[in-house]
Every structure is written in C-alpha cells, then in structure tokens.
N, C-alpha and C positions, 0 to 999 in steps of 0.2 A: 928455588924461586927466591928465597931470602926475604929480608924485612922490607924491601922496596917494591913489593908486589902491589899491583893496582888495588885500590880499596874496593872496587866493584867486581873484582875477578870472581869471587865465589858466587855472587848474585848472577853474573853473566853466564857462568858455567851451569848453574841450576836452570836458568831460563832457556839455555840452548838444549839441555836435556829434556825439558818439558815440551819444547817445540818439536823436537825430533820424535818423542814418544807420541805426541798428538798426530803427527804426520803418518807415522807407521801404523797407527790404529785405523786410519782412513784409507790408506793406499798400500798396494803391494809393489815391490820393486823387482824389475827384471832387467837384465843387461840388454842394451840396444843391439839389434841384429848387425849393425855395422861396426861394433866394437872389436878392435884387434888388440890383443894383449901384447904390450911391449914394456917389459920391466926396465926400470931405470934405477941404478944404484946411487943414492945420495948418502944419507947416513943409514937409511934402511932401504929396502927394495920397495919402490913405488911405481905405479903406472906412469909412463912418460907423458902421456897426453890426458891423464885423468881417466875416470871411469864414467862412460856414458850410460845412464840408466833411464828407464822409462817407468813412470808412475801409472798404475792402473787402479781406479777406484774399486773398493771392495763392495 
C-alpha cells in the first residue's frame, strides 16, 4: 500500500468489519436456488456473475 494510502482507510476497514459482523449476527446466508457456479480466472478464481445469496432472519 505504501505511504500514499488514504488517511481514512483503517477507519473504513474497521467500519466495514463492524457492519458485516452486525449483519451476520441477525441473518443467516444461503445460496440462491438459481445460482449457477461459473468460475472466472482474473488474478484469482472468482465467480463470473457474482454470488447470489439470500438473507434469512434468525
């Protein structure tokens, strides 16, 4: 990352982690029934069309 990193990067990372943990405490994730796995190689292997998930309240 180097010395020219954004000044708010660490705060934004912590904020994203908190938001994700709060979401995962209240919901469970399952794959959508219409999801078709299609890997796409970029730098790493990723889903070509993203991963469709459904949120179910706990």
